[in-house]
PDB file of the backbone (N, CA, C, O) and the ligand in Angstrom, with CONECT records:
HET     ZN  A 101       1
ATOM      1  N   UNK A   1    -124.292 -39.003  25.905  1.00  0.00           N
ATOM      2  CA  UNK A   1    -124.826 -40.212  25.281  1.00  0.00           C
ATOM      3  C   UNK A   1    -124.925 -40.007  23.777  1.00  0.00           C
ATOM      4  O   UNK A   1    -125.258 -38.926  23.290  1.00  0.00           O
ATOM      5  N   UNK A   2    -124.624 -41.081  23.061  1.00  0.00           N
ATOM      6  CA  UNK A   2    -124.699 -41.036  21.602  1.00  0.00           C
ATOM      7  C   UNK A   2    -125.825 -41.950  21.143  1.00  0.00           C
ATOM      8  O   UNK A   2    -126.018 -43.033  21.694  1.00  0.00           O
ATOM      9  N   UNK A   3    -126.551 -41.519  20.155  1.00  0.00           N
ATOM     10  CA  UNK A   3    -127.588 -42.389  19.594  1.00  0.00           C
ATOM     11  C   UNK A   3    -126.973 -43.218  18.471  1.00  0.00           C
ATOM     12  O   UNK A   3    -126.170 -42.728  17.676  1.00  0.00           O
ATOM     13  N   UNK A   4    -127.372 -44.486  18.430  1.00  0.00           N
ATOM     14  CA  UNK A   4    -126.826 -45.363  17.401  1.00  0.00           C
ATOM     15  C   UNK A   4    -127.765 -45.402  16.200  1.00  0.00           C
ATOM     16  O   UNK A   4    -128.972 -45.595  16.346  1.00  0.00           O
ATOM     17  N   UNK A   5    -127.205 -45.219  15.036  1.00  0.00           N
ATOM     18  CA  UNK A   5    -127.986 -45.297  13.804  1.00  0.00           C
ATOM     19  C   UNK A   5    -127.520 -46.504  13.010  1.00  0.00           C
ATOM     20  O   UNK A   5    -126.324 -46.783  12.922  1.00  0.00           O
ATOM     21  N   UNK A   6    -128.477 -47.215  12.433  1.00  0.00           N
ATOM     22  CA  UNK A   6    -128.141 -48.361  11.587  1.00  0.00           C
ATOM     23  C   UNK A   6    -128.871 -48.214  10.266  1.00  0.00           C
ATOM     24  O   UNK A   6    -129.808 -47.426  10.145  1.00  0.00           O
ATOM     25  N   UNK A   7    -128.437 -48.975   9.283  1.00  0.00           N
ATOM     26  CA  UNK A   7    -129.114 -48.962   7.995  1.00  0.00           C
ATOM     27  C   UNK A   7    -130.014 -50.191   7.908  1.00  0.00           C
ATOM     28  O   UNK A   7    -129.555 -51.317   8.102  1.00  0.00           O
ATOM     29  N   UNK A   8    -131.276 -49.976   7.620  1.00  0.00           N
ATOM     30  CA  UNK A   8    -132.223 -51.076   7.464  1.00  0.00           C
ATOM     31  C   UNK A   8    -131.860 -51.867   6.207  1.00  0.00           C
ATOM     32  O   UNK A   8    -131.806 -51.299   5.116  1.00  0.00           O
ATOM     33  N   UNK A   9    -131.612 -53.168   6.349  1.00  0.00           N
ATOM     34  CA  UNK A   9    -131.232 -53.974   5.179  1.00  0.00           C
ATOM     35  C   UNK A   9    -132.365 -54.133   4.176  1.00  0.00           C
ATOM     36  O   UNK A   9    -132.120 -54.487   3.023  1.00  0.00           O
ATOM     37  N   UNK A  10    -133.587 -53.880   4.591  1.00  0.00           N
ATOM     38  CA  UNK A  10    -134.738 -54.037   3.704  1.00  0.00           C
ATOM     39  C   UNK A  10    -135.036 -52.788   2.896  1.00  0.00           C
ATOM     40  O   UNK A  10    -135.346 -52.862   1.707  1.00  0.00           O
ATOM     41  N   UNK A  11    -134.941 -51.648   3.549  1.00  0.00           N
ATOM     42  CA  UNK A  11    -135.306 -50.406   2.869  1.00  0.00           C
ATOM     43  C   UNK A  11    -134.099 -49.547   2.518  1.00  0.00           C
ATOM     44  O   UNK A  11    -134.208 -48.603   1.735  1.00  0.00           O
ATOM     45  N   UNK A  12    -132.934 -49.880   3.105  1.00  0.00           N
ATOM     46  CA  UNK A  12    -131.736 -49.098   2.841  1.00  0.00           C
ATOM     47  C   UNK A  12    -131.737 -47.752   3.528  1.00  0.00           C
ATOM     48  O   UNK A  12    -130.848 -46.928   3.312  1.00  0.00           O
ATOM     49  N   UNK A  13    -132.758 -47.532   4.372  1.00  0.00           N
ATOM     50  CA  UNK A  13    -132.836 -46.245   5.068  1.00  0.00           C
ATOM     51  C   UNK A  13    -132.066 -46.279   6.376  1.00  0.00           C
ATOM     52  O   UNK A  13    -131.978 -47.312   7.040  1.00  0.00           O
ATOM     53  N   UNK A  14    -131.520 -45.147   6.726  1.00  0.00           N
ATOM     54  CA  UNK A  14    -130.839 -45.062   8.004  1.00  0.00           C
ATOM     55  C   UNK A  14    -131.890 -44.839   9.082  1.00  0.00           C
ATOM     56  O   UNK A  14    -132.737 -43.951   8.977  1.00  0.00           O
ATOM     57  N   UNK A  15    -131.815 -45.661  10.114  1.00  0.00           N
ATOM     58  CA  UNK A  15    -132.843 -45.608  11.146  1.00  0.00           C
ATOM     59  C   UNK A  15    -132.232 -45.393  12.519  1.00  0.00           C
ATOM     60  O   UNK A  15    -131.087 -45.758  12.788  1.00  0.00           O
ATOM     61  N   UNK A  16    -133.033 -44.792  13.367  1.00  0.00           N
ATOM     62  CA  UNK A  16    -132.656 -44.582  14.754  1.00  0.00           C
ATOM     63  C   UNK A  16    -133.382 -45.658  15.558  1.00  0.00           C
ATOM     64  O   UNK A  16    -134.607 -45.631  15.670  1.00  0.00           O
ATOM     65  N   UNK A  17    -132.630 -46.599  16.113  1.00  0.00           N
ATOM     66  CA  UNK A  17    -133.267 -47.710  16.823  1.00  0.00           C
ATOM     67  C   UNK A  17    -133.575 -47.366  18.273  1.00  0.00           C
ATOM     68  O   UNK A  17    -134.039 -48.214  19.035  1.00  0.00           O
ATOM     69  N   UNK A  18    -133.319 -46.133  18.645  1.00  0.00           N
ATOM     70  CA  UNK A  18    -133.676 -45.702  19.990  1.00  0.00           C
ATOM     71  C   UNK A  18    -132.701 -46.162  21.063  1.00  0.00           C
ATOM     72  O   UNK A  18    -133.023 -46.148  22.251  1.00  0.00           O
ATOM     73  N   UNK A  19    -131.509 -46.570  20.639  1.00  0.00           N
ATOM     74  CA  UNK A  19    -130.504 -46.999  21.615  1.00  0.00           C
ATOM     75  C   UNK A  19    -129.496 -45.881  21.803  1.00  0.00           C
ATOM     76  O   UNK A  19    -128.951 -45.331  20.847  1.00  0.00           O
ATOM     77  N   UNK A  20    -129.272 -45.569  23.053  1.00  0.00           N
ATOM     78  CA  UNK A  20    -128.260 -44.557  23.354  1.00  0.00           C
ATOM     79  C   UNK A  20    -127.159 -45.209  24.152  1.00  0.00           C
ATOM     80  O   UNK A  20    -127.413 -46.067  24.997  1.00  0.00           O
ATOM     81  N   UNK A  21    -125.958 -44.808  23.888  1.00  0.00           N
ATOM     82  CA  UNK A  21    -124.851 -45.378  24.642  1.00  0.00           C
ATOM     83  C   UNK A  21    -123.721 -44.375  24.775  1.00  0.00           C
ATOM     84  O   UNK A  21    -123.633 -43.401  24.027  1.00  0.00           O
ATOM     85  N   UNK A  22    -122.871 -44.636  25.736  1.00  0.00           N
ATOM     86  CA  UNK A  22    -121.676 -43.826  25.898  1.00  0.00           C
ATOM     87  C   UNK A  22    -120.609 -44.361  24.945  1.00  0.00           C
ATOM     88  O   UNK A  22    -120.587 -45.549  24.624  1.00  0.00           O
ATOM     89  N   UNK A  23    -119.752 -43.495  24.511  1.00  0.00           N
ATOM     90  CA  UNK A  23    -118.690 -43.907  23.590  1.00  0.00           C
ATOM     91  C   UNK A  23    -117.846 -45.046  24.168  1.00  0.00           C
ATOM     92  O   UNK A  23    -117.492 -45.984  23.453  1.00  0.00           O
ATOM     93  N   UNK A  24    -117.525 -44.962  25.454  1.00  0.00           N
ATOM     94  CA  UNK A  24    -116.672 -46.020  26.016  1.00  0.00           C
ATOM     95  C   UNK A  24    -117.402 -47.357  26.066  1.00  0.00           C
ATOM     96  O   UNK A  24    -116.796 -48.412  25.876  1.00  0.00           O
ATOM     97  N   UNK A  25    -118.714 -47.306  26.324  1.00  0.00           N
ATOM     98  CA  UNK A  25    -119.512 -48.532  26.288  1.00  0.00           C
ATOM     99  C   UNK A  25    -119.545 -49.070  24.862  1.00  0.00           C
ATOM    100  O   UNK A  25    -119.414 -50.271  24.629  1.00  0.00           O
ATOM    101  N   UNK A  26    -119.719 -48.176  23.942  1.00  0.00           N
ATOM    102  CA  UNK A  26    -119.776 -48.543  22.528  1.00  0.00           C
ATOM    103  C   UNK A  26    -118.506 -49.280  22.118  1.00  0.00           C
ATOM    104  O   UNK A  26    -118.565 -50.305  21.439  1.00  0.00           O
ATOM    105  N   UNK A  27    -117.384 -48.763  22.527  1.00  0.00           N
ATOM    106  CA  UNK A  27    -116.116 -49.399  22.180  1.00  0.00           C
ATOM    107  C   UNK A  27    -116.015 -50.774  22.829  1.00  0.00           C
ATOM    108  O   UNK A  27    -115.449 -51.706  22.258  1.00  0.00           O
ATOM    109  N   UNK A  28    -116.574 -50.884  24.029  1.00  0.00           N
ATOM    110  CA  UNK A  28    -116.496 -52.148  24.756  1.00  0.00           C
ATOM    111  C   UNK A  28    -117.360 -53.230  24.102  1.00  0.00           C
ATOM    112  O   UNK A  28    -117.006 -54.408  24.125  1.00  0.00           O
ATOM    113  N   UNK A  29    -118.503 -52.821  23.516  1.00  0.00           N
ATOM    114  CA  UNK A  29    -119.428 -53.813  22.941  1.00  0.00           C
ATOM    115  C   UNK A  29    -119.311 -53.887  21.416  1.00  0.00           C
ATOM    116  O   UNK A  29    -120.175 -54.453  20.746  1.00  0.00           O
ATOM    117  N   UNK A  30    -118.252 -53.321  20.888  1.00  0.00           N
ATOM    118  CA  UNK A  30    -118.059 -53.241  19.443  1.00  0.00           C
ATOM    119  C   UNK A  30    -118.170 -54.593  18.735  1.00  0.00           C
ATOM    120  O   UNK A  30    -118.640 -54.660  17.599  1.00  0.00           O
ATOM    121  N   UNK A  31    -117.741 -55.665  19.396  1.00  0.00           N
ATOM    122  CA  UNK A  31    -117.765 -56.972  18.748  1.00  0.00           C
ATOM    123  C   UNK A  31    -119.096 -57.701  18.877  1.00  0.00           C
ATOM    124  O   UNK A  31    -119.249 -58.820  18.388  1.00  0.00           O
ATOM    125  N   UNK A  32    -120.068 -57.055  19.544  1.00  0.00           N
ATOM    126  CA  UNK A  32    -121.350 -57.719  19.798  1.00  0.00           C
ATOM    127  C   UNK A  32    -122.383 -57.399  18.723  1.00  0.00           C
ATOM    128  O   UNK A  32    -122.188 -56.511  17.893  1.00  0.00           O
ATOM    129  N   UNK A  33    -123.472 -58.134  18.758  1.00  0.00           N
ATOM    130  CA  UNK A  33    -124.585 -57.871  17.863  1.00  0.00           C
ATOM    131  C   UNK A  33    -125.678 -57.163  18.646  1.00  0.00           C
ATOM    132  O   UNK A  33    -125.877 -57.422  19.833  1.00  0.00           O
ATOM    133  N   UNK A  34    -126.368 -56.285  17.981  1.00  0.00           N
ATOM    134  CA  UNK A  34    -127.465 -55.585  18.624  1.00  0.00           C
ATOM    135  C   UNK A  34    -128.736 -55.853  17.830  1.00  0.00           C
ATOM    136  O   UNK A  34    -128.777 -55.677  16.612  1.00  0.00           O
ATOM    137  N   UNK A  35    -129.782 -56.287  18.553  1.00  0.00           N
ATOM    138  CA  UNK A  35    -131.040 -56.597  17.887  1.00  0.00           C
ATOM    139  C   UNK A  35    -132.060 -55.547  18.296  1.00  0.00           C
ATOM    140  O   UNK A  35    -132.203 -55.233  19.478  1.00  0.00           O
ATOM    141  N   UNK A  36    -132.756 -55.017  17.324  1.00  0.00           N
ATOM    142  CA  UNK A  36    -133.740 -53.999  17.643  1.00  0.00           C
ATOM    143  C   UNK A  36    -134.842 -53.978  16.603  1.00  0.00           C
ATOM    144  O   UNK A  36    -134.653 -54.407  15.464  1.00  0.00           O
ATOM    145  N   UNK A  37    -135.987 -53.477  17.008  1.00  0.00           N
ATOM    146  CA  UNK A  37    -137.103 -53.318  16.088  1.00  0.00           C
ATOM    147  C   UNK A  37    -136.782 -52.170  15.140  1.00  0.00           C
ATOM    148  O   UNK A  37    -136.261 -51.131  15.546  1.00  0.00           O
ATOM    149  N   UNK A  38    -137.099 -52.379  13.891  1.00  0.00           N
ATOM    150  CA  UNK A  38    -136.780 -51.399  12.866  1.00  0.00           C
ATOM    151  C   UNK A  38    -137.985 -50.508  12.588  1.00  0.00           C
ATOM    152  O   UNK A  38    -139.039 -51.004  12.192  1.00  0.00           O
ATOM    153  N   UNK A  39    -137.842 -49.199  12.792  1.00  0.00           N
ATOM    154  CA  UNK A  39    -138.961 -48.286  12.544  1.00  0.00           C
ATOM    155  C   UNK A  39    -139.247 -48.100  11.054  1.00  0.00           C
ATOM    156  O   UNK A  39    -140.314 -47.606  10.690  1.00  0.00           O
ATOM    157  N   UNK A  40    -138.325 -48.482  10.206  1.00  0.00           N
ATOM    158  CA  UNK A  40    -138.524 -48.283   8.767  1.00  0.00           C
ATOM    159  C   UNK A  40    -139.420 -49.363   8.164  1.00  0.00           C
ATOM    160  O   UNK A  40    -140.308 -49.056   7.368  1.00  0.00           O
ATOM    161  N   UNK A  41    -139.197 -50.622   8.534  1.00  0.00           N
ATOM    162  CA  UNK A  41    -139.971 -51.706   7.916  1.00  0.00           C
ATOM    163  C   UNK A  41    -140.798 -52.491   8.929  1.00  0.00           C
ATOM    164  O   UNK A  41    -141.581 -53.359   8.544  1.00  0.00           O
ATOM    165  N   UNK A  42    -140.635 -52.198  10.219  1.00  0.00           N
ATOM    166  CA  UNK A  42    -141.463 -52.834  11.229  1.00  0.00           C
ATOM    167  C   UNK A  42    -140.978 -54.201  11.693  1.00  0.00           C
ATOM    168  O   UNK A  42    -141.573 -54.796  12.591  1.00  0.00           O
ATOM    169  N   UNK A  43    -139.912 -54.701  11.093  1.00  0.00           N
ATOM    170  CA  UNK A  43    -139.358 -55.977  11.521  1.00  0.00           C
ATOM    171  C   UNK A  43    -138.201 -55.721  12.476  1.00  0.00           C
ATOM    172  O   UNK A  43    -137.839 -54.576  12.747  1.00  0.00           O
ATOM    173  N   UNK A  44    -137.623 -56.819  12.984  1.00  0.00           N
ATOM    174  CA  UNK A  44    -136.441 -56.586  13.798  1.00  0.00           C
ATOM    175  C   UNK A  44    -135.230 -57.140  13.075  1.00  0.00           C
ATOM    176  O   UNK A  44    -135.308 -58.170  12.405  1.00  0.00           O
ATOM    177  N   UNK A  45    -134.135 -56.463  13.213  1.00  0.00           N
ATOM    178  CA  UNK A  45    -132.888 -56.866  12.574  1.00  0.00           C
ATOM    179  C   UNK A  45    -131.808 -56.962  13.618  1.00  0.00           C
ATOM    180  O   UNK A  45    -131.933 -56.464  14.737  1.00  0.00           O
ATOM    181  N   UNK A  46    -130.736 -57.625  13.212  1.00  0.00           N
ATOM    182  CA  UNK A  46    -129.554 -57.678  14.051  1.00  0.00           C
ATOM    183  C   UNK A  46    -128.416 -57.015  13.297  1.00  0.00           C
ATOM    184  O   UNK A  46    -128.183 -57.285  12.119  1.00  0.00           O
ATOM    185  N   UNK A  47    -127.717 -56.145  14.004  1.00  0.00           N
ATOM    186  CA  UNK A  47    -126.569 -55.490  13.389  1.00  0.00           C
ATOM    187  C   UNK A  47    -125.354 -55.672  14.279  1.00  0.00           C
ATOM    188  O   UNK A  47    -125.472 -55.717  15.504  1.00  0.00           O
ATOM    189  N   UNK A  48    -124.185 -55.777  13.662  1.00  0.00           N
ATOM    190  CA  UNK A  48    -122.975 -55.708  14.485  1.00  0.00           C
ATOM    191  C   UNK A  48    -122.841 -54.277  15.006  1.00  0.00           C
ATOM    192  O   UNK A  48    -123.032 -53.311  14.267  1.00  0.00           O
ATOM    193  N   UNK A  49    -122.512 -54.163  16.276  1.00  0.00           N
ATOM    194  CA  UNK A  49    -122.385 -52.825  16.862  1.00  0.00           C
ATOM    195  C   UNK A  49    -121.358 -51.993  16.094  1.00  0.00           C
ATOM    196  O   UNK A  49    -121.471 -50.771  16.005  1.00  0.00           O
ATOM    197  N   UNK A  50    -120.352 -52.679  15.539  1.00  0.00           N
ATOM    198  CA  UNK A  50    -119.312 -51.955  14.806  1.00  0.00           C
ATOM    199  C   UNK A  50    -119.847 -51.268  13.555  1.00  0.00           C
ATOM    200  O   UNK A  50    -119.172 -50.413  12.981  1.00  0.00           O
ATOM    201  N   UNK A  51    -121.075 -51.641  13.120  1.00  0.00           N
ATOM    202  CA  UNK A  51    -121.659 -51.006  11.934  1.00  0.00           C
ATOM    203  C   UNK A  51    -122.496 -49.787  12.261  1.00  0.00           C
ATOM    204  O   UNK A  51    -123.021 -49.118  11.371  1.00  0.00           O
ATOM    205  N   UNK A  52    -122.616 -49.505  13.550  1.00  0.00           N
ATOM    206  CA  UNK A  52    -123.421 -48.358  13.955  1.00  0.00           C
ATOM    207  C   UNK A  52    -122.801 -47.068  13.440  1.00  0.00           C
ATOM    208  O   UNK A  52    -121.583 -46.890  13.459  1.00  0.00           O
ATOM    209  N   UNK A  53    -123.663 -46.180  12.983  1.00  0.00           N
ATOM    210  CA  UNK A  53    -123.202 -44.860  12.589  1.00  0.00           C
ATOM    211  C   UNK A  53    -123.643 -43.883  13.664  1.00  0.00           C
ATOM    212  O   UNK A  53    -124.773 -43.937  14.148  1.00  0.00           O
ATOM    213  N   UNK A  54    -122.754 -43.006  14.023  1.00  0.00           N
ATOM    214  CA  UNK A  54    -123.136 -42.001  15.014  1.00  0.00           C
ATOM    215  C   UNK A  54    -123.585 -40.751  14.276  1.00  0.00           C
ATOM    216  O   UNK A  54    -123.026 -40.397  13.238  1.00  0.00           O
ATOM    217  N   UNK A  55    -124.601 -40.084  14.820  1.00  0.00           N
ATOM    218  CA  UNK A  55    -125.019 -38.819  14.192  1.00  0.00           C
ATOM    219  C   UNK A  55    -123.847 -37.854  14.182  1.00  0.00           C
ATOM    220  O   UNK A  55    -123.015 -37.859  15.089  1.00  0.00           O
ATOM    221  N   UNK A  56    -123.791 -37.043  13.169  1.00  0.00           N
ATOM    222  CA  UNK A  56    -122.687 -36.078  13.090  1.00  0.00           C
ATOM    223  C   UNK A  56    -122.718 -35.149  14.291  1.00  0.00           C
ATOM    224  O   UNK A  56    -123.773 -34.647  14.677  1.00  0.00           O
ATOM    225  N   UNK A  57    -121.575 -34.933  14.863  1.00  0.00           N
ATOM    226  CA  UNK A  57    -121.474 -34.038  16.003  1.00  0.00           C
ATOM    227  C   UNK A  57    -121.780 -32.619  15.549  1.00  0.00           C
ATOM    228  O   UNK A  57    -121.307 -32.177  14.502  1.00  0.00           O
ATOM    229  N   UNK A  58    -122.558 -31.924  16.328  1.00  0.00           N
ATOM    230  CA  UNK A  58    -122.956 -30.559  15.969  1.00  0.00           C
ATOM    231  C   UNK A  58    -121.760 -29.615  16.083  1.00  0.00           C
ATOM    232  O   UNK A  58    -121.890 -28.419  15.822  1.00  0.00           O
TER     233      UNK A  58
HETATM  234 ZN    ZN A 101    -135.864 -52.696   8.578  1.00  0.00          ZN2+
END
């Protein structure tokens, strides 16, 4: 499972929205929007899944 990271549009910080997905699922939902509560500013944002950044592989 990969954790999805997004950039908070309000603070510019990269945040972990707590969503985990498999790469194949990720590719399948690439054109969708994902809405989640933002731990950086406390609001919720919507991001295109294609904008998700994956943590660097160890
Ligand atoms: Zn935010």
